[in-house]
Wavefront OBJ file of the C-alpha trace (Angstrom):
o trace
v 27.972 12.228 38.806
v 27.454 9.923 35.339
v 24.684 11.650 33.625
v 25.966 14.947 31.658
v 23.324 18.057 31.817
v 23.064 17.218 28.012
v 21.856 14.223 28.706
v 19.208 15.200 31.209
v 17.620 17.166 28.971
v 17.819 15.262 25.685
v 14.895 12.609 25.239
v 15.665 8.841 24.117
v 14.293 7.762 21.358
v 13.464 4.321 20.741
v 13.461 2.389 17.516
v 10.085 2.086 15.918
v 8.112 -1.038 16.813
v 8.507 -3.569 14.001
v 5.442 -3.780 11.908
v 3.281 -6.604 13.010
v 3.568 -10.030 10.493
v 0.514 -12.049 9.611
v 0.647 -15.591 11.537
v 1.221 -17.308 8.131
v 4.528 -14.819 7.406
v 2.818 -13.491 4.263
v 2.278 -10.118 5.066
v 3.334 -7.144 7.439
v 0.752 -4.561 8.681
v 1.667 -0.843 8.231
v -1.252 1.551 9.466
v -3.626 -1.525 9.161
v -2.928 -2.243 5.538
v -1.781 -5.579 4.448
v 1.899 -5.665 2.266
v 3.018 -8.657 1.136
v 6.664 -9.831 2.041
v 9.850 -11.054 0.480
v 9.670 -14.573 -0.383
v 11.346 -16.380 2.416
v 12.422 -19.014 -0.225
v 15.002 -16.699 -1.412
v 18.624 -17.186 0.086
v 20.348 -14.935 2.159
v 22.693 -13.667 -0.390
v 20.235 -13.440 -3.070
v 17.679 -11.678 -1.004
v 20.076 -8.832 0.254
v 21.625 -8.275 -3.711
v 17.666 -7.389 -4.334
v 17.178 -5.471 -1.507
v 20.322 -3.558 -2.265
v 18.759 -2.786 -5.667
v 15.509 -2.036 -4.683
v 17.409 0.681 -2.270
v 19.476 2.035 -5.282
v 16.505 1.764 -7.371
v 14.931 4.053 -4.970
v 17.552 6.554 -4.629
v 17.486 7.020 -8.542
v 13.326 7.800 -8.121
v 14.129 10.472 -5.662
v 17.242 11.960 -7.682
v 14.830 11.854 -11.098
v 12.240 13.477 -8.891
v 14.637 16.458 -7.701
v 16.156 16.681 -11.292
v 12.491 17.166 -12.532
v 14.069 14.041 -15.313
v 10.812 12.302 -16.336
v 12.425 9.341 -18.513
v 14.834 9.219 -15.210
v 11.814 8.814 -13.118
v 10.418 6.119 -15.829
v 13.319 3.993 -15.732
v 14.063 4.204 -11.913
v 10.359 3.224 -11.121
v 10.494 0.167 -13.381
v 13.673 -0.566 -11.151
v 11.799 -0.429 -8.502
v 9.414 -2.285 -9.997
v 11.423 -5.074 -11.214
v 13.351 -5.588 -7.820
v 9.959 -5.746 -5.697
v 8.909 -8.502 -8.424
v 12.175 -10.244 -7.869
v 11.965 -10.401 -3.924
v 8.382 -11.682 -4.443
v 6.353 -8.563 -2.971
v 4.773 -8.031 -6.148
v 3.289 -10.407 -9.060
v 2.711 -13.477 -8.958
v 2.398 -14.808 -4.854
v 5.132 -16.994 -3.957
v 2.343 -19.349 -1.788
v 1.168 -22.175 -3.282
v -1.911 -23.006 -1.599
v -4.273 -20.872 -3.473
v -4.978 -18.023 -1.255
v -5.773 -14.939 -2.719
v -3.502 -11.782 -2.802
v -4.537 -9.364 -0.022
v -1.632 -6.854 -1.061
v -2.500 -3.222 0.232
v -6.420 -4.803 1.373
v -7.043 -3.137 5.210
v -6.237 -6.032 7.284
v -9.627 -5.867 8.939
v -11.444 -6.312 6.114
v -9.990 -9.818 5.464
v -9.090 -13.253 6.683
v -6.822 -11.798 9.049
v -9.694 -9.289 10.488
v -9.852 -11.581 14.166
v -6.250 -11.797 14.432
v -5.780 -8.236 13.643
v -8.168 -6.706 16.072
v -6.662 -9.439 18.441
v -3.324 -7.286 18.566
v -5.012 -4.349 20.096
l 1 2 3 4 5 6 7 8 9 10 11 12 13 14 15 16 17 18 19 20 21 22 23 24 25 26 27 28 29 30 31 32 33 34 35 36 37 38 39 40 41 42 43 44 45 46 47 48 49 50 51 52 53 54 55 56 57 58 59 60 61 62 63 64 65 66 67 68 69 70 71 72 73 74 75 76 77 78 79 80 81 82 83 84 85 86 87 88 89 90 91 92 93 94 95 96 97 98 99 100 101 102 103 104 105 106 107 108 109 110 111 112 113 114 115 116 117 118 119 120
């Protein structure tokens, strides 16, 4: 028998496909927009510590919004910004070849346009 009646009627869900990463590894693409990735020079432990802080800060934003606490919201958003800067996702770019920062640009309108269109 193997399959239960429930498993026959409940559709299986798949994890979403990972966001495409530009060939140079600088950005991931979400809904056609480039988002800067974390600095790959960060060590595994350091990166995890920063990601953990980012997640705590995002939860603090959520909690401040729910509580309608404007001061806590300002502080929480500052923590999010600091963690993202420490990760290299905001602020000065982590690469040193002089390439511009295309964070938040539509991939199709950048030097990655041909690569992006080729993915479909």
